[in-house]
N, C-alpha and C positions, 0 to 999 in steps of 0.2 A: 854216194853220188860222185860220178867221175868228173874231173875238171875238163873243161873244153876251152879251146882257144877263142878269145874274144878279140875281134878285129879292131884296129884303130881307124877312125874315120878322119878324112881331111875336110876341114871347114873353111868357108870363105869369110874373111874379116869384113864386117860391115864398115862402110865409109860414111855413114849418116849418123847425125846426132839428133834427128827428129824422133820423138818417142813413138810415133805411130808408123815409122818406117818398118819394114819387115825384117826385124832382127831380134835375136834373143842372146843374151849373155855375151854380146860383142860380135856375134857371127850372124850371117844372113839366114833367115828362115828357110830359104830355098836349099841352102847347103845342109841345114839340119834335116830337112825332109828327105833330101837325097841320101843322106847317111842312113836314115831310118829305112827307106825303101831298098837300099843296097844291102844293109847288114842286119836288118830286123830290129826288134825292140830293145836289144842290148848290144852296146858297143862301147868302145873307149874313145876319148878325145883328150887332147892336151890343151889346157887353157893356162896361159902364162908358162910356168915351169912345172905345173902339176898335171898328172894324168887323172882322169875321172872316168868311172864307169857310168854310162848313161842308160837310163830306163825311160822309154817313151812309147807313144802310140796308145790309142783309145783302149784296146783290149788289155794292154799291159797296165794302164792306169787302173782299170777296174780290178785286175788281179792283185795289184799292189795294195789297193785300199781295202781289200778283203782280208788282209793279213796285218792287222794293227800291231800285233806283238812280235812281228818279225823285223821291226825297224827300231833303231836307236836314234833319237833326235838330240839327246842331251850332249853327246860327245862330238858333235859336228862343229865346224867352224862357227856357224851361226848360234849353236847352243852355247859355246864358250863365250861368244860375244854378249848374249843376253845375260848370262850369269855374271860376267865381269861388270856390266853396267847396271843391272837391276837386282843382283843378288840371286841366290839359289831359288829354284822353284818357279821360274817363269813358265806359265802354263803351256805356251806354244812349243817349248823345248823339252818337255818331260816325256817319259815313256811309261807304258804299262799302268799299274795301279795308281801311282802318284798323278799321272795325267788324267785318268778317269775321275779321281777324287776332285781335282780342281775344276774340271769341266762340269761335274755334277753340281758343285757349289756355285758356279758362276752362271751357268746356262739360264736359270730362271730370270736373270736380269737382262738377258739379251735376246729373248724370244720375241715373236711377233706381237704378243699381247703387251709386253713391256714397251716395245717401240711405238706401237700405235696409240698408246694411252695419251701421249702428249703431242699428237700429230699437229694440232692447231698451233701450239706454241712453236714447234719446229718450223712450220710453214711461215709463221709470222716473223720469226727470227731471220729466216733466209731472205724473205722479201725486204726486210729492213736492211740487211747486209748489202743486198744488191742496190737498193736505193741510195745507199751511202757510198757506193764505189765511185771513184773519180769519173768525170765525164770525158777527160782526155785519155790518152793511152796509159794503161796500167797492166800489171802482171796478174792475170786471172788466177793462175795457180796459187800464188801467194795469198791473194785475197780469199780464195775459196778455202784454203787451209784455215784461215781465221774464222770465216763464216761457219764452217762445219764445227769447229771447236765451240763457237758461240751457241750453235744449235744443240750440241751435246750438253752445254751448261744449263739449258732450260728444259732438259728432258732426262737424260741418263743420270747425270750427277748435278742436281740443282744446288747451286751455291751462289752467294753474293760475290761473284768474281768480277772485279773491275776490268775495263777494256784492256788495260796494259797487261794484266795477268792473263787474259785470254790470249793475247799475242805471245806472251811468254810460253804458254802451253803449246801453241801451234809451232813456235820456233823450236822448242825442245823436241817435239816429234820429228820435225824435219831434220834437225841436226843429228838426233839419236839414230833414226833409221838410216840416214845417209851413211852413218859409220859402218854399216854392214858392207858397204861397197869399198871400204878402205882395206888394202891387203892386211891380213892378220898381224904381220910383224910391224905394221905402222899404226894400228888402231890405238894403241896406248898413247902414242905421240899426239894423235888427233884429239883424243878424249882428255888429254891433260892441258889443252890450250885454255887460256883464261876466258876466251869467248864461250867455249862450250861449257866450262864449269859454271860460269855465271848463269847461263841459260838453264842448265840442269838444276842448279840450286833454287832458282825462282820457281821452276815447275814443281820440284819436290816439296817446296814450302806450301804450295796449293794442295797437293795430294795429302800431305800430313795434316793440314788444317781441316780438310773434309773429314778425315778419319776421326780426329779429335772431337770435332763437332758432333758427329753421330754417336761417338762413345759417351759423350756428355748427356745424351738423351734427346737431342734435336732430331726431328723427323721432317723430311721434305717431300714425301710421297713421290719418290723417283725410283729409278731402277736400282740405285745403290741401296735404298731402303729395302727393296725386295730381297736383296742378298743379306742385308744386315739383320732383318727381322725374321728370316726363315728359321725354323727350329733346327736343332742339331739333327743331322741325318744319321740313322743307325749305321754303324760300320765305317763312318767317315769322321776323321778328326776335324774339329772346327778350324777356321782360318786363323793363322798366326798374325801378329801385328804387321810384319813385313808383307804378308800376303794381302792384307787389307789395303795397304798403300798401293801395291801392284794392281789391285782390283780397281781402285780409283783411276789409275793410269789407263787401264783397259777400257773403262767406261767413258772417260772424259776426253781422251785425245788419241788413243791408239788407232792407227790406220787412216787418220784424216788425210795424210799425204797421198796415199794410194787412191782414196776417194776423189781427191782434187785432181789427181792424174787422170782418173776415169772421166771426170767432167771435162777436163781440158781436151782429152782425146775425142769425146763425143761432140763438143763444140766445133773442133777443127774438122772432123769428118763431115759434119753437117754443112759447115760453111764451104767445104770443098765439094760438096754434092748438093747444090742449091735446090734441086728437084725434091730431095728428101726433106730439106729444111722447110720448103713451102708446104709440103704435104703434112709435116708435123705441125706447122703453125696453123694450117686450116683446121686440123683436128682440135687443137687447143683453143681455137677461137669459138668452138661450138660446144665446149664442155668446161665446167668449172674444175680448176685444178684441185680444189678442196675435196672433190669426190674421190680422189686417189686414196683417201683414208680407208675406203672400203675395198681397195684392190685396183687392179689395172684393167678390169673388163671394159671400161669406157675409153681406154687409151691403146687401141691395137697398134697404131703407128708408133707411138712412144715406146711401147713394149718391144716392138720389132727393132727399133733403133738401138735400144739399150742392149738387147740380146746380140745384135750384130756388133756393137761396140765391144762387148765382153769377149766375143769370138775374135775380133780383129786385133784387139789390143788388150794385153794383160800386164798390169804393173809388176806382178810377181809370177812369171810363168814356170818357175822351177823351185824345188826345195831339195836340200841336201839331207841325206840320212845314211845310216850305217846298218848293214844287215846283221841281225843277231843269230841267224841260223843259215845253213846252206839252203839255197832256194832254187827251185825250178819254176821259172815263169815262162809260160808258153813254150816250153821245150828248151829254154835257154837257162844256163847255169850261172848263179852268182854265189860265190863262197861266203861264209860267215866272216864278219869283220871287214867287209868291203865297203868303201865309201861310194855311195851312189848319188848321182845327180838325177833326180826324178823330174824330167821336163814334161809335166802334165799338159802344158799349153801347146805343145807341138801338134797334138791331135787336131787343133783348130785349123791347121793348114794342110791337112790330109785331103787330097782331092777325092778320095774314095768316100769321104764323109760329107764334104762341102764342095759343091760345084764352084769352080773358079774361086778358090779360097783367098786369093790375093786381092779380090775386088770387094769393096764395101757395098753390100747390097742387103739392106734390111728386108727387102721383099722376100728373101728366102725364108724368113720366119713367118711371114703372112701366109705362105703356101703350106707350111707345116710339114710334118713327116721327117724332120731331121733331128739329130741328136742335140741335146741341150749343151751350151758351152760350159767349160769346166774352169772358168776364170778363178774360182775360189778353192780349187783343189777338191779333195773328197775324203771319204773315210772318217776315222776318228779325229784326224787333224784338219778337218774342214775348217776354213778360216772363220774365226769367231766373229769377225766384223762383217760377214756377208749380209746379215739382216740390215745393219745400219747402211751399208753401201747401196743395197737394193731399195731402200727408202730414200736416202739422201740424193743419190744421183738422178733418178727420174724426177723427183720433186724439184730439185734445183734447176735441172735442165728445162723442165716445163715452165718454171717461173722466168727463166732467162729468155727462152724462145718466144713466149707469149708477150712478155713485157718490154723487150728491147730488140732493136736492130743491132746486129753484132758484126763488127768489122775486125777480123783477125789480121793483125799486121804481119804475122809470121806463123809458121807451124810451132807447136810446143817443142821446145828444144831441151836436151839434156846438157847442162852447163855446170861450171864449177860453182860450188856453194859459196866459197869464200876464197878467191884466188890468192890472197896474201897470206893464207895460213898453210903451213906444210901439211902434206898428206891430205889435202882437201878432197872429199868425195864429190860426185856430181849431184845435182838436183834438177828440177824442172823449172823452166821459165816460159810463159806464154803471154805475149803482149797483145792486148785487144783494146777496142773502144766500144762502149755501150751507149746507145742512143735510145732514150725512152720512147716507146711507141704511143 
């Protein structure tokens, strides 16, 4: 395969810190789309002082996801990050057979059946969390993190976790994942701060306690038991001790920050489009939220709102990987060993796929006939937390909209996690007031 010249694209730096503003990786969506329309699905950009090869566009997404063994996730910056903080073998950063093994052992615990088993307990925990939220102004993103962690503690990993430990788990996920946004040469500095080490120690104490409890013979009839009790699979080595601890992390808290970001985005978009908030509230006033356990058939407006939110806003629109072979993707060449920034979320703003893509319009999903959003990626590295997000976000949004008047005091903002700490990454803050209806 002959090498071809890959053009460099010029991007426009975003000036907004609103999480639902149209930007990705610090640059405006419009400039990303313009680069795609000008140069095709493969081009180069400079971010900071580093050059990146970009892969984007709906057809390129599908082609990339058809080639699971052509990509190396382990040796990327994010792969190194997960290994340094959680040890070797974090499932999202593995390649080939090791990745297939862990997904095979973990997937039974995160499927639809496992999630729906404790629907009533999840719904009750969310209703309780919202009822206990302050009546004055408060940060919905922060409280949603805790509410979702609590919901996972009554479903995925049932354990007698006190409220302060629930908060420690939520804090760990926020600080841990935020570390991905710290430049690699400064991550060690951030992760050696006394604040982070204390949060991490408290969280790991919970993870290890759960593993020790199950290994002693205690059963909780939860998703972790599904993993723990399954027989050894032919051809697959059983989980090691460190992998059991990671499994507790994955089931008990992983991804709650992204789910809280999605809820924050959905609330803000509805408050900013009161006609859709009214339509959703009318729907919810005529159907019991509990019927969601059987699916979304009774909630066409809610389903459309969630689909449009997933298209309009993605907490993680890109993933880094490295080519393991020389590749030809849609006539474009990428050599082996190339670091690729796969921006799968860019397709959501392609006007050839979505009419007026920069407008929030749930009605496009009621009309039908358009491509599903790709908010959770695709292929063998499809986000493991997709099932949890697609249960928790519509359920919590329905409870909020039906039960409360919502006053958003500002848009959800990306702000410093802890301004007094060196190399501090950003997090989300979303100030609201809730008034029971």
